[in-house]
N, C-alpha and C positions, 0 to 999 in steps of 0.2 A: 397790716404782717407778711413776711413772702416764703415763697414757694421753692422748693426748688424746683428745676421743669429739667425732662430728661436724664435723666441721674437712675440706669436701668435698675430697682434692684435695693436703690438709693444704696450703688457704690459710687462714691468721690468720686474715681481715679478713673479715664476714654480707656484704658491700656485692657483690653479685651483678655484673658485667661482658661489658656484652655487646663481641663479638668478629665482625670480617665475615666470612666464610670465602671466599678466592679461592683458586681453585684454578687454579693453572695450569699449563697444560699445552703441553712442547713440542715444536714437526710439525715443525720445517725451522727451521737453520740455513749459509748457506753465505758465500761468500766471493768473487766474481767477478771475473774479466776482461771483461764485457759490449763486442763489436762495434755489437750492434743489439738495440736493444728497444723498438721500438716495436708497446705490447700498447691496443690499446684497450676500452673498456668492462668491461673488469674488474669481476668482482661476486666474493666469495671469502667464507666466513661465515667468518673466520676472522680474524685482529689479522696486521697487518703493520708488520712496522718495517725502515726502510731506510736507511742511508744509504753516502753517497760521498765520497768523500777526495775523489779531483776533482773540477771542472764540469764542463757541459754536460748532466744529468740534466734530466729535469723532468718535472711529473706534472701535471694536467690533473683538475680536479675539479670538474664543471656548464661557468662560461663561465670558469674562473676557475685562472689558468697560474700555476702555483709555482717557481720560478729553485730547486733544492736543491745549495745549497755547503754544503762540508766541518763549517760548521759547525756543524751542525744536525744532528739526528733525522727522522727524519715518522714517525709513527703513522697508519696507518691501518685504524678499528674494521670489525669485521665489515658484510658486503654495504653498503657504500661502493660506487657505482658511480664506477670512472677510468679516466685513461687513462695512459701514458709513453711518453717517448720521450726515444735519445742522439741530443740535435741535431744533433752532427757525424755522424751516417748515420742522419736520416730518411727512411725508406726509404716507410712502408707508412700511407695512410688511413686500413686498416680489420682487422680481425683483432688476433690476438696471434701478433706474430713474434721470437723472442729468440734470441738467439745469441753462443755466449760461452765459458769455458774455466774451472774450476775456478786456481784463484789456487796455487801451490806455491810452493817456499822452493828454490825455485833460481830463480824471475821476480826482477827488480831492478824493483822496481813505478817508483818514479822514473826509468825510462829507458821506461813503458809507457803516462806519464797520457797522450798527447797521442795512441796511438793507441787506447785504449779505454777503457771507463769504468771505474773501480775503485769495486763494489759488494757491500758485504756489507749482508746481508737474512739475518729470522730472518716464523717464522711461529709466534702460538702463542695459545690461548683462553683464557681464565680461568672459564668458565662461567658459569649460569644464574645472577644474570640479569646477570650483565655484558658476554656475548659480543652485548645486544640496548640496547646505546647508541646516539646518534644520530649516522647515516654524517656523514665531515668526513674530513679532513687536517691533523690537525696538525703543527705546527712546535718543534722543542725545543730551547734551546738545548745544546750540547753542551760542558757543566760540564765542570773538571776531573776528576772520580769518575770519570762516564763514560768519559769519553775517557778514562781510567787503565785502566779496565775493555772499555772496545773495542780501545786495544793489545794487552791481552790475548789477549782473545777472538779477530779478526784472526791473529795472530802462531799460534796453534794451529789453527788452520783453514787455513792451510797447509801446517801436518807434517801432521797428523791432520784426514777428515772426512766418519766415518764412524762410527769408536769413540769411543765420549768418556768421558771416566771423569771420577767425581764431582766434580775439581776446578772442571772449564768447565761441567757443566752446575750446579753453584752458581755462578760466577761469569753465566753464562749468566743463570739466572734474576733475580740479585741486576741486573744493567744490565738488565734491562726493568722488574720493579718498581721501582726508581732515576726513570726513562723516565718510569715512568705517573701518582706521584708530582705531577710537575709536571704532569698537565691537570689544566684544570680545575674545579672541583665544579658546573658545571651540565651536564659532559658521564655524569655519575655521579648522574643524577637515579634510577636504574631501583634504585639498591637504596632505594628510600623507597614501591612500590611497592604496592598496594593490597595486603593477607594473602592476599586471596582469587586474585587473578590469580598471586600467588607459588606459592598450593598448587594451581593446575594448573598452572604452570612446571615447581612439583616431579613433579606426577606425568608430564606429556608425556617428562621426560627418562628417567623409566625404564619407560620405556612407549612408546618408540621404536619398536621393531621390529613394534609394532600397530596394528591402520589403528584412530584415534581420533576420533570423532564429534561435535561440537562439543556434542551431550544428555548425553552423555557425559562430557564436561567440567566443566559446567554441573553437570551432579547432585552432583556434587562440593563445590560450594560452593552446592550448593540454589538454585538461580535459575536464570527461565527463559533458554532457550538465545539468544535477542533478546538479553533486557538483559544476560546475561555480555559475549554480543557487543561488545555495546555499551561495557563498562566494558573489556573489554582493549585494545578499540581507543584507547581515551580514556591510558588506563596506558602501554603502549605503541609507540604509533603504527606498527603494524601489525594486520590483522587475525589474526583467530585462527587461519586455515586458515593465511595465510601463517608467521604463523609455529611452525606445524605441519613445515608442507614447508621453512624453514631450518633450519630444527634437528635432521630427517632428512636435508637435503642437507649436513650441518658436519659429523652422524656419515659419512656416506657417505666425510667427505673424510677423515675421522679411519680409517678402513677403508681406506685406497688410499694410505695413507702409510707406513702399519702393518703390515700384513696383504699374506696375496699373495693376497686372496679375489678369484675373481671376479665381473667386474659385474654378471654371473647374481644370482652369491651375494647379495654387496652387498644389491641392488634386491629378494630373496628374506628376507633377515633384515631387512628395512628395512619390510620391511608392505606396498610395491609389489606389482601384482599383479601385474608381468612386468616386463623389461626394457627395452623402450619406452618404457611409463608410465615412467620413472623416468628415464631418457634423458632425457624429453622434461622431465623435472622438473626432474632437473638442470643440462641447458643452460639454463631461465630462468628459474635463480637464478642461475648460476655467469658465465653467457654460453659456454661452454663444453662439449664433450660431455666421456662419464667416462671416454671412451678418453684423449683429449684433456691431460685435468685427469692419468690415469696414467703417461704422457708427462713428462709434468715440467717439459716446455717449458715454463716461462716464470718468473717471478721474485715 
């Protein structure tokens, strides 16, 4: 019997292939009846995907108002400052004000379309460097494939919205990934960033619990701190200090979503001197206090 030798992983070809490692992490997914959606200047360190079954929802980015319609989904990259409202009940001109209820199998959606905004949303992260793309609001046509996935997801969320089975998780991931394929290539410039910057980003990601200095990080790539800081800003369109803060706050949101850690514990775990310093940074990044974020009263 002959054995094939020196063929890595059983691949019969010697041609090396490079794949992009996308680490999709689901944070939450809900299907709501909203009667109030007055949210102003929201900034969060994760991706948001929105779809409304009926009209009346609006998104505002800078000076542009986007009227949401049922034939499109809307994707908002991390650290995009935006506002939202339900035009049939627009009450507040500042702050974050949301009210509504979870849709369940007993609700007849057709009877509720004139009273509520029927709203599906998902929050997720893609991992570095893909959580550092350019901010904006992306409008994507709801194709037959996406609609089929969305019908399944919204139906299941009306039955169960806490303990999800494997099938639901796989279809939600497939839905998000398919939606992302419709984003133009200019958004994904970060996959071609300088290797020195990428090396430091990877270092930051596994050392978020530490206090990281510019000198320490620039020494990893044998550059002077000022020179590396300029390179990082050119490549990532954000300062090195702000990037580190953004990643720490993104990690804190993961803790709040998936653990019962207190605000004090999260602050300590991420290298902040105390809860008050952490709270100031958290609010400067997201516009919310950690306590408000933990309450979950936003969409």
